N, C-alpha and C positions, 0 to 999 in steps of 0.2 A: 839092218834094217831100221823099216822103220816098223814102232810100234803102233796098236792099235789102239787106238782113243775109245773108250768106253764108246758102247752107243748110248744115244743120250734118247730117249722117249721124246717125242713134244709135248706130256704131262708135262714129263721132269720138269724140264725144261723153262716153262710156264708158272712153275711151284715156284721153281728160282729167281726168277723174274720179281715173281712177287714177291717172294721174301726182303730179296734185296730192296724195291723199292716200298716195301711196307716197316724197314730199319731205316732208311734212311730218312723219309716222311714223315714220321712220326702215325699222332694218332689225328686218327680223323674225326670230324664233327657230324653230325647232322646239318644239315645247311637246314632249321627252322625258317620261322615268319619274325621278323624283327619284335612282335610285339606279346614276347614273352612273357608269363604272367611272373611277378615277385616272387611268387610259392615254387613254381616250378626253380626259379634264379638260384633260389636259398638251397633247397633240394639237394641241388646238384652241384651243390659248393661247399655243400656238407658231408659227399661221396656217397648219398643215394644213387644207386643208379634208376633212371627214366626210364619211362617205358619203351622210348626206342634203342635203346643201347644195346652192342651184343650181349649175348650170355657170358657170365659171369667166367665159367670156363674157356671163356676162347681168349689166346693170345693177342694182348696190343702191340704186338708187332705185322699183323694181321697173318699169318701161320697160324695155323689151331693144331692141336699137342699131336693127331696121327700125323701131319708132315715133318714136324719135329723129327719125329723119333725115325721118321722113313729117312730121312738125310740124314740124322745120327749125330745131331746138333741141338746142343742145351738153349731150352728157351730165352731172351733175356729177363732180366726185372723190367716186370710193367714203368712206364715212368706216371707219374701225378698228372693230372689235369691241370692245367689250369682255370681259375676260374671265366665263368663268363664274362662278357664286358661289362653287363650290365650292374652284375649282381658284386662285380669290382668296384663299380661307379656306389651300389649300395652301401658295400663298408667305409670306405675312402667320406662318404660324401659329410662336408660338413653343415649340413642341416641333421639335429637328430634327428633319427626313427627308429621304427619297430617294424613285423610284420607281428597282428598279431589275429588269434585265431575267433572261432567266433562264439568260444566259449570267455575271449577277453585275455588268456592268457598272451604273455612273449613267447611271441615260435623265434623271432631273434631279433636283434639289434646293432645299431655299427655303434661304430668308438665316437662318435659327436656325442650320442645321446648318454652312455656311459657317463664322459666324463662332464655334462650339463650337472649326473647325476653326483657327480662328486668320485668317482670309480672310473676304472682302467680297462676292468673286464668284463668288455661287452656279454658275454658268457653267462654272467651268472645276470644277472635279467631274462635268459629265457625260463619261463616256468612264473614267474612273477603276475598278478594281476597286474595288468594296465592302468585299470581304473584306479588303486591302488598310490601308482605312480607317480600321475600326475591329479589326482585328489578329481577327478570326475565326480565325485558320489554326493561332496560336498551341499549342493543344491539340486531338488529335487529334477527342477524342467531339465537341467544340462544330464543330470542323471540319465530320465527318461530318455532324450534325444540321442546318450548314446546308446542304450540297451535297441533303441532301434534300429541304428545304421551296424549293429552286429547281426541283426535277425536280418539286412537286407533290404527293411523297410522307410528306409530316411538316405538320402543320398551321400549327407552330407552333415559334421559337426563341427562350428568353428568357436572356439570360446579363447576366453584368458583366464590363465592359472598363475598365482606365486607359490612357487617349490623352494623348498628347503634344501639346497647344497650341502653335501656331505660337511664342509666347514661352516658350516653352519650362517651364511649370509642367506640373504635371500632370493630367489633369480623370477623375476616378471616372462612366462611365456606365453605364447599365443598357438594353442590347442588347435589343430586338427585332425581327424579321424576321417576317413576313405575308403569306399570299399574296394579292394583289387580288382580290378575288369578281369572277368570268368575266372576267378577262385573262390575259395571259402575262408577268402583273409580279409583283412583289413590292414591298411598302413596308418599305422599314428606319428603325425612329426611336431615336432617342437620347434618353435622358432625363437630366441630369444629375442625378446623386446625393452629389456629393464631399460636401458639408455633409451630410446623411445620413448618407457613411459615416465622415467625420470625427468624428460625433456616439457611431459605434455603435461605433469606435476608442478612442477615450477611455473610454467604457463599460468596454470590456474591458479596458481597463488599468486602470481603478480593481477590476474585476473579477479582475484576474489578477496584482492587486501586494498588498503588504500595507500597511495604514493605515499604521501607526507606525513602517517602519523602510525601507520604499518597494520593497522587494525585493520579486521574486517568492513568489508565495504557494504552497500545496500544489498547488492544480489549474496553475499553469502550471508547476508544479517534473515535476508526471507527463505532462503533456502533452508538455514535452522530453523529458523519460525515454523514455519510450514513441516520439517519432519518433526519437530516437536508438538506442534499437536497433533498430527497424523498416529504419532506412535504414543501421545498420552491418552486419546480417542479407544487403541483396541490394545495397548497394555496394560494388567491389572495390576501391574507396580508402579509406585511411584504416589505422591495424593495424590494428579489426576488436577492439578492448577498447572496453571502460567502466572507468571506474574512482569510489567514490560516499565520500565523509567524512561521517557522519550525527554529528553530534554532540548533546551536551546541557548547559547552562551546571550547573556545581554549585552547588546553593547559592542558584540565584536565587528561591525562593519566601520566602528570611528576608529578603530585600530589598525583594521588597511588602510581606509583614505588618511589617517592623519600620519602611522609610523612605518607603512609598505607592508606589501604580501610576504617579503622575506619577514617579520618579526611574526605575522599574523602565523605564518606556517608552524614558525615555532614554537607560536602561543597554543596553536591546537596539537603538537608536538608534546606540551607540555599537560596542557588538559588533559589528554590519554591516557599520558604517563600516574596521571591521577586518581584517573577513573578504574586505572586497571588496577590499579593498589587497591582499591574500595572495593571491588570486586573478589579479589583472593579477600581479603579480607570478611567477605561472606564468607564464599566458601570454604575458607579455612576453620571456622568458627560453626559450620553446619556439618563439615567433614564430609562436602560430595564438592562436584565439581563450582569452580566458580559463575557466575551468570556471564555471559557471554556480553565484551563490548565492541561495538561495533560505532565505526562511523557512519552516517546516513548522505552526509551533502553539506558543504557549506559549517556552518557551526551546530549541527543539527547532529548528536548522540543517540546512541540506546542500550538498555543495559537490560537483554534480557536473561531471567530466575525461570527456569524452566526447574517443574516440582516444588513453585512456591508452597511456604508454607503459610501464605493469608498477608493479609492488609498491613500485618505487624512488620511484616518482617520486608515489604518492599519500602513499607515508611521509615524504618530505621535506616535501608538503604539512601534509599531521599536524603534526610537528614547527612547520611555520610558524605554525601556527592557534594550537596551545599558547602556544607562546613570546609571540607578540603577548597573547594575552587576561592571559598573565601579569602583562603591564603596567597599574597602578595605573590606576583611573581617576577620573579629577576630574569632579564633577554637583554644580556649584552649592554650592562649600564642601564637597562629601564626597568622601573619598578612599577610592573601593571595592576591593579585591581579590578576583579574581573568576578561576577552573576553571573547564574545562572535560571533559567525558571524548566520546572521539568512536572511534567503531565502525569501519574502512578494510576494504571491498569492492575488489578490480579482479578482474576475469575476462574471459573472451571473451564478446562479444556474440551470438554463435551459440550457441543455446538459454539461454539466460538472457529471463527476464521480468521485467516492472518490480516486478510480485507477489516474487517470488522477489528476486529482486536487496534488494529494500525488508525483507522477512523477513530477510536475510543481517545488512545492516544494523543490523536492531535487535537482533539479535542477539549481534549483536559488541558492540553501545554497551551493552546487559548484560552483559558479558563484564566492559567496560571498569571498569564502575563496580563491579560485584562486586572485582574485582583490588586497588582502591582511587581510582578514581577518581583526575582530574587526570592520565590518561593516554590514549593513544591504544593502540586493539588490533588484529590485524588478522585477519580473518578464518581462520578451523581446521574444515576439512570435516573429521574425526577427531571434537574436540571440537562440535563442530555436530554428528554421529552421534551420539555420545554425548547430546548434550540431547534427540537425536529421540529418543532410547532411551527417555529417561525422560520424556519427555511419551506416548509409545503406552502406558507401562507403568501414569503416573499413570491416563492415561483408560480401563486394563480392568483398574485395582482391583479396583472394589467391583463388578463383575460376574465377577468371577475366584471370587470368597470362593462367588458365588451357584452360578457352573459347578462346583465341589468341585477348581479345580486345585491348593489346597492342601495341602501333604501335611507331617505331624514325623516331624522326625529325631531321636532321641535318645543324648546323650553320656553316658558315666558318669560317676559322682562315686565317687573310690574310699578309703575310708580311707585313709592314708597311714601307721598304724600295721600293720594287718593285710591292709593288699590285698585287702579286702572291698569289695566293691559296698553302696554303703549309699542313691543316690539317681543322679537321672538330670536333665537340661538336658534341656527341649520347644526343639528349633530348629526354626522352621518352612521353608518352602525352597518355592516358586513354579515347579509345572510348569507354565512358560508355557508355548503351541500353539507360538509362534514362535523363540523365543528359550531354549526348553528350561530346563534344571533353574537357577533363580536362586538366590542364595545372600542370605540375610539383608538385604546390606547395599546389596543393589540397590533392595530397591525399600522397606524397613522408614520409611526416612525420606520417602520420598513418602508414605507411608501416613498417616504424620504429620502433613506439611503438607496434606490434603485431608483429613483427619478419617474414613478410611477406616480407622484402625488402630483404633477402636473397635467399630468391625465384624468386623475380622481379631482382634482378642484377643477378643471371646467365641469365637468359631469356636477359636482356639486352644487357649483354657482347658477347654472342654467336651471338645474333643477329646482332651489329653493327663490329665482328670482319666479318662475315660472308661477311658484306657489302662492307669492306673494302677492303676485298682479290677481293671482286670482279672488286673493282677498280681498283686494283693493275692490274690486271690481262687487264685490258681493255689500263692503262695508263701509262703503265712500264716507261717511261721517266720520269715521272712525280708523283710517287707515293706520295700518304696524308694520315699523321697518321688519326687516327681516334681517340679521345678523350674520356672517360667513368668514368663518375662520380660512385664515391666508398663510400658507408655510414661505418660508424665506426663500427656496427656492422657485416656487412659484412667480414670486417677483424675478427672481435670477436668469431662469431657465425659459421663461416662456414671455411672450406682452402679453403681460396680464392690464396696461391699458388697454390695451384692443381687444381683449378677452371678454373685460367688460364693457365696452364703449358698444362690444355686437353683440351681447346676452342683453344687453336694455333693449337695445330698436330690434331685438327680435322678439321681448312677451310685451315690451310698452311698460317695462315699471318705472316710476320715476326714479330719478338717480337718489334723490334725499331719502325715498327707504329701501337704499341697501345701506349697508354698515360693513367694514371688511375688517376682521381683528387679526392683528399679528402680535407675536409676544416683544414682550419689552426686549429682551435677547435681542430679538432678530430687527426691532427699530433705530432700537438705540445705537450709535455709532454708522448709521446708514449713512452712506455717500455714493456720486454717483451713479450710477441708474437706479437703484431700490428710490433712493429720496428728489429723484426725478418723476419716476414712476406715481409713487404719493401725494406729491402736487399736481401733477394732472390729474390723478382723481381724486383731489379734491377740489380742486379747477369746473370739474365734472359736474361735481354737485353731492361725490359720495362719500358718505362719513368714515375717517379712520380712527380707530380706534384699540388702543393698547392695552394686551390680556394679561392677565396674570401680575400686573404693577405691582410691583413692592419686593421683585424674587428675584430679579434680573437686578441691571445697573444703576437702576433707579439717579441715571444723569439729568438732573434736575436743568440743566443749564441748556444740553441740548434738546432737549424736552419742549422746552421753548421756540424753537427755529423750525420743531417740526408740524407739518400738517394736520395735525390729532385734534380730533373734535369731544372724544373721550375716554377716560380710565375706568379700567374693570378692575377694582382690588381682589387680589387675591383670596381667595377661601380662609387663606391659612390664618390671614387676621380677624377675621371674622367668628372663626370659632373659637378667640381667644374671648368673644363677648359670650362669657358664661355669668349669667347673671341672679340661672334659677339654685334654689337649695337645695345642695348637695354638690355641687357639680366641681368635675376634675382636674379642666385646663383652664379654667379662668387666667387670664392674664389684663391686669388692669393695663399694661402699657402698651397695650394692641387698640384700646381706645381711643387711646393718646394719640397715636400713630395715628390712626385712620381720621381721626380729627383734623391733626394737621394736615397729610395729603388732602382730604376735601377740600379746606378751604382753599392753598394753596392751587388745588386743580380751578375751583371754581374764579380763581383768580386769575388766570388764564384763559380765563372763559370756556373750560373743558365740562362735562358733565362726567359724575361718577358714577357706576355703576357697581354692588356689590355681590359677588358668588357667594353660593354656600351657605345663602339663610336660609336656616332650619329652622330655629323658634321665632318665638313671637316678640319676646326680650327680643331676640338681636332685633331683631324687626325695628323693636322699638329704638334701641337707642341709636340705630344707623341713620330714623329718621331725625332726632334729637338733635345727634352731629349734622345735620345735614344734605347725607347719601344722596342723589336724586334716583337711583332703581335698584331694584333689589332684584335679585335671581337665587332658587335654589326651590331645595323639597316642600318646603314652607310653601310653597303657592303649587307649584303641581310640581312631579316628575316630566323628565322630554315623554311629549306623548304626539302621535299621528295628527296628522293634517286635517283630518275632522276633529278631533278632540280640539284645538284649535280655533276652528270653526264653532264649535258648540261654542265656547267659552266667549267669543267674539260676540253671536248673536247673545249670550246671555248680557253681560255686559253691557 
């Protein structure tokens, strides 16, 4: 007989199929969107059931408890679910990551973060304050931004921090904090940038240091200087003063030119070592940081003293540097002697700028070189004010001629025999809008330096000749000549002969009523073009006079070959004629010298004018010696053309 098979209801068959299917397929996962939030991923990986998962009392084989009872089968143990792929990626990522809640506490972290901080258990970081782990509260700006990111008011924070590893070494990291989309957490990530940072520091060191001497270069020097001035202005600590020794090696170019740049570089290196030792001794003596030693370029060095103790300290430093550099240098069998010029500046930080300090140091260094080199010079505000005035005058000389700021005054030239007015010397004055009326010694030298003397000289010549022509017309019975000073640069840089001919033709003045004065140093040794110009002017009928005779070359042999018609004796000889009782500067030898020069001039057919005649006794003695003409305050100071007209009328 065939045994009857138990009847199976469709529901039982379906349940068994479901059970078999469920046991063979394993757990099912909800098919969610790929962009699940990192917070949910971490929650699932921690064993917390998400809201869409089956109830806790549901067997994970796919059959509920009642079905198992009906079948008489024991439910199998539930297998642990594998983590979602993105959770596994978070935990195994080589980038250090942590999820942080809105209160700033670490919810979970990965192994990379734990390893970066010196541990191996990421769970130990749970509950720690993220800001403490990566030092986000060290500056107020970063801390504020971090708090704003936690509150959801700012999208991202990126900063650089140096954190301590458990073994003691430091790690430079780039910290990024950004909100997790759709969640109530933020993602903290750390990127190790130590290698990049080290490379940057090496590149910065190369960029900020001189390759020859290994000293800080100009860029780093100005960076430190600016920082020192800024810190001193706002920091109450310290002396509130700053000092600078700015030095230049004397004659270093000759070393390069004669011995080569290789020896020159070795010399610079040796100089740098000596300067560093001097700076270290100063710092050790003060018990503070040593002055910064920098090479600013070429053979220029600087020693920057922060929180200086006054000019005495800077002077002592400059002295020690000069002594150190005066010791001979032995380089490859070459024994070299060297010196330096140093400009020293020391002042309060308040109100001082880097540019102003360097300008003062550069000016003072120039003074040290001008005073003879191999020395240090301290900045002098009064001397600097004079320099600034010179600079202001030099820059406004040319425009001043065009604006008509110059005027001429005239000083009488009196015949010592009869006391009659024979001529006048034209003396230029500058009616400066800022500095007032300036005498020639304030600007003539500047005009000769920049070449504006040519333009100014033409104006003086034209104005003086025009005025002399007017006097000639007003007083034809006793015409006076006008004497005009000519700079040597006018002879070299301009066609003086053409200028004089043009002015005489324009004004109608007779050539014999014009006298041109050149200094002895300018005339003596004249050759080529200057000598040709002098002969051409003399042939034209113009008189040539040598001014300040006796103070220059006094080459009497050469004097006989020049087309000169008059000598003007320097006032220093006349001041020795002190015959009044109680005179302090009487020099009997001056009278002998003047008498000899007058006799020599007369033998050469020249007339003689004595300058700076101030007393009657001087005039009397000069007349006895045989001097022809006198000029000085005894007769008149330089006056306006109207006063000269009045003198002519009276005479």
